Structure formats: structure tokens, C-alpha cells
N, C-alpha and C positions, 0 to 999 in steps of 0.2 A: 463875703466871697463873690459878690456881684461883679466887682472890678475884674476878677479873673476871667469871668465869662465875657465881659466886654473886651478885655485885652486879647483873648483868644479869637474873638470875632475879628479884631484887627489883624491878628496873625494870619487868618485865612485870606483876608483881603490883600495883605502885603505879599504873601508868598504866591497867591494866585495871580496877582498882577505881575509879579516878577516872571512868572511862567510864560506870560504872553508878550512880555516886553522884548521885542527883537529889533528895535530901531537901530541899536548899536551892538550887534552880536559879538560876543567875545571869542567865538569859534570861527575858524576859517571854513570848516566844512564838517557838519555834524550829521550828514545824511547816512554815514556808516556807523552810527553809534546805537547800541541797544542796551537798555537798562533791564537787568535781571530782576527776578522776584526778590522781595524782602524776606529775610529770616531774622528772627528775634530770639534772644536767650535772656531769661531773667524772670522776676527781679532777684537781685542779690543785695545783701547788706551785711555789715560786719557784726551786728549784734541786735538785740531786741529793739532798741530805739536807735542805736547807731549814731554816728556823727557824720554830718553831711560831707565835709571835706575829706574825712577819712574814707568814706565810702567811695567818693569820686577818685581818690588817689590809690585805692586798693586795686591791685591787679587780680581780678577774679579769673576763674578758669577759662571762660570763652576768650578773654583778652589774651591770655597766655597762648592758647591754641591758635588764634588767628595770627598773632605776631610771629609765632614759630613757623606757621605755614607760609607766610609771606605771599608770594604770587600764586601759590598752589591753593586749590579749593580745600576748605576745611572739611573735616569729617563730620557730616551732619548727624551721624548715628551716635556720636559721643554724648554722654550724659554725666551730670555731676550732682552730688548730694549736698544739700545745704542744711544748716541747723534747723531743727523743727521748732517753730515758734507757736505760741498759742493761736488757735484759729486756723492754722495752716493745714490744708487738706493733702498736700503733696510736697515732698522734700526733694523731688527730682527736678533738675533743670536741664534743658536741652535746646537745641536749635529748632524752632517751629516756623514753618513757612506761613506767611500771611499774604496770600495771593490777592486778597481783596483790598489791600492798602493802596491808596491813590496818591501819586506825587502831585504836589501843588495844593494839597488840602491837609487838614489836621487828622492824624491817625492816633487812636488811643493805644497806649502801651499797657502791657499786663502789669498788675500790681499784686502785692501780697495782702494778707488780712490786715485790718486796722491795727495799729495806727498808720500803716503805709508811709513810714518816714524814712527818708534818706536811702531810697532804693535805687539801684543801678540796673539799667537794661542795656543790652548790646544789640546793635542792628548790623546786618551783614548782607551785602549783595555783590553780584558780579556785573561789571560794566564792560561790554565788549565793543571794541572799535576796530574798524578796518585799517586804520592808520594811526600813528602817534599824533596826539593833538592835546590842546589845553581846553578845558571846559570850566565854566563857572558854576560852583555849587552854592546854593543859598539854603540855610536851614534855620529853623526856630524850634526851641524846646525849653522846658523848665526843669532845672535851673542851670545845669552845666553840660557842655558838649565837648567831645574830643573826637578827632577823626584821624584815621590811618589809611594809607594806600599801600597795598602789598606789604603790610607789616611795618611800614615806616610812618611815624606820626607826621601829619601835615598841618594841622590846625586845631585850635581850641578856643572856646569862649564861654562866658558865664558869670555867675554870681559868686563872689568870693565867700559869701556866707558868714561874714564876721560882723560883730557889733550889732547883732539883731537885725541885720538887713532883711527886708521883705523879699519873698520870692518873686521872680518876674521872668518873662520869656527872654531867653538868651539868643541873640542872633549871630549866626556864623556864616560869613561869606569867605569862600576860599577857592583858589584856582587848583583844579585837579589835573595833574599831568598824566594823561592816559597813554599807555603803551599800545602798540598794535597787538590785537588779540584781547585776552582777558585781563582786566585789572580788578583786584579785590578791594572793596571799600568796607571798612569797619568803623562804626560809630558807637560812642559810649555816651549815655545820658544818665545823669543822676539828679533826682528830684528831691527837694527838701521834705515835702509831705503831700499826701493826697493823690488823687487820680491825675494823670498827666499824659500828654501826648507829644507828637512832633509833626512838623511840616517840612517837607524836603522838596527842593526844586533845582533842576538844571534849566535855566530860563529858556534856552534855545531848543530844548527837547521836550519839556513838560507841557502837555496840552491843558487848557483850561478855558471855560466859557466866561470866566469872570474878568472883565476888562476894566473894572474900576481902578482908579489910581491908588497906589499904595499909601499907607499912612505910617507916620512915625510911631514907634512903640515907646510909650513913656509910662514908667511906673506911676501909680496914683500917689497923690500927696497924702501924708499922714493925716 
């Protein structure tokens, strides 16, 4: 598992470097953009061990809720019951605010009891802009990512998970078309197994003290 640690170290470098790279900004003016707090719901999975692609493709309740809400704020008081699995202390899932998560750095996602396989987590935040504009989003997670803006899917990336493929960080670069006012961002992350996290950056907005150049993320050789 040492390679996972080293790869995540490169993830921090790559996303942090992206956060401070503004030589060629993709935004005309981002002075009027504010990133809201992160909320997370999960983990969810379809069965005791689950199937990776099935979990990623399953539309779990928070996804249904956020897509139905579109540009309206989701009801953070909603909660959902999941199947009780061995070692699970709580079967209730709801949106939880993570005010200590930092953009540009790796943040650990909640996980269930071992074996922690094929679990899906949802991330949600509000991005507020004074005027309509395009911003570049960069994200890394293990193993699959999907993104929606105001309930409409805008991007996805990850590991197909077929043929015994090894898990690896998936990089997602996407242009987000923000409207004037509030835009709702929904992210879905499904990991094959183990503890995992994510790193998120809007390069022209995310502060970082790490100015080292980014590195290519290459899965280790067998």
C-alpha cells in the first residue's frame, strides 16, 4: 500500500500547484466568486461487499434529492436509512457540514466499517458569483468521480474497474459555467476499497502556500 501513500503525496502537490498557477487564468474576473462550505453524505453501497461499477452507477437518495432540487438549495435536514451491515454503528445517512475541509489539499471522506469496499460519497456546495462566468475546476479522488451543476451532469472521470484494474487517483478537469447568484455543485465519488479522500481546486480562487510544480500521476507498474 506504500504506493498509494506516495501517489496521494503527488496528488497534494499537483492540486496545490494548480491552485496557485494563475499565469494563464481561465476566468475573466473571479473577484466576485465565493465558495461555500462543503457538505457530505455517505457512505452508501448496494450490498455487503457490493460491486464497484454498480455502486457508482446507482442513484442513491442524495443524488436524487440534489438533481430534483436543481438550482435550489437541498434540504439539509433530510436523512436516509441504509442497510445495517456487520460492524455498522449507525444506519442513518444525512448531509454533514465539513467546515474544516480545505480546497487545494486532500480531505478524508467518511467510510463504513471494514471491508470498506465500493462505497459512494456525495459532496455538495454552493458557489456564489456576482456575474455569470466560466471557472476551471480540478479534482482528484479514488476511483471514480461525477459532477453536476444545478442538477445537470457536467463531467465525469475515473477507473472503469474491469479486468482486475488497480485503483488509482482519477483526475477530473472541467469548466463550470456559473450563473449570477448561487450555483449548486454536486460531486459523486466511489472508491473500490479502503480509506480514501479527495482534493478540489479552482486554480484562480484556491489559496495555497505550496508553489512546487505539479507532477504527473502515473499508476505503479505491477
